[in-house]
C-alpha positions, 0 to 999 in steps of 0.5 A, a space after each residue: 861608414 856613416 849612411 851619408 858617406 855611403 850615399 854620397 859615394 853611390 851618386 859619384 859612381 853614378 854620375 862619373 859613369 854616365 856620358 855627359 849630355 854633349 856625348 849623348 846618342 839622342 838628343 835629350 828633344 827626342 827623348 823620352 822623358 818620362 816613364 810609369 812602371 810596376 815592379 815585382 821585388 826590388 825595395 818593395 815586394 810590388 810597387 809603381 814608379 815613376 820615373 824622370 830623366 833630365 838627361 838621356 843617361 840620368 833617371 830620377 824614380 819614385 815609387 810607393 809599394 807595399 810588403 806583406 808583413 806576417 806575424 800572427 796576422 799579414 798586413 801590408 808596410 808601405 815603402 816609399 822609394 827614390 833613386 837616381 841611376 845612369 842609364 848607359 849605352 847607346 840603341 834599346 838596351 842599357 846598364 842602369 847603375 845607381 842607388 836610392 832609399 826606401 823608407 818603410 811608413 811606420 814609427 819603426 825607424 829601423 825600416 830604412 834601407 840604402 839600395 844600390 841597383 844594377 842590371 839591364 834595361 830594355 828601352 827605345 830613346 823615343 819611348 814606348 815599352 821599359 822592362 828592368 830586370 835589376 840586383 837590388 841588394 838592401 842595406 839596412 841604414 841603422 847597421 851597413 853590415 846587415 844586408 840582404 841580397 834582393 832582384 825586381 822585375 819592372 816592366 812599364 811605357 816611356 813617353 
């Protein structure tokens, strides 16, 4: 199956599971639209991320992180990631389902991954503390059968 088909299917599932803005429990004007957070694990070993919620149930994320690569000596590999996710359920406790990509900044085109995600998200609608615990398996784009189970924990602030 081609990468484009897998990515399209992941985005379609996230969109289908996301309630429409008309059904949202909190009007968009009362919802925190921006957040910043640090993540340990996930698509990068350690990353800083920015997230924008154009709708109360839709999260768009970009981040930059680093993975230590050790052969003879250790050096960091910079990873850029982007994702889209549905943020489901009312109140402070949410289910987050989405998909994204992670690309290593290197001349090797083998450091590109499709990253589906599912997990728990704590965030009050008005913002403040954000905590996320996610399962984020990584599928190599050059060979989708080459996969590795990963997870991540995030801590940040919504405003």
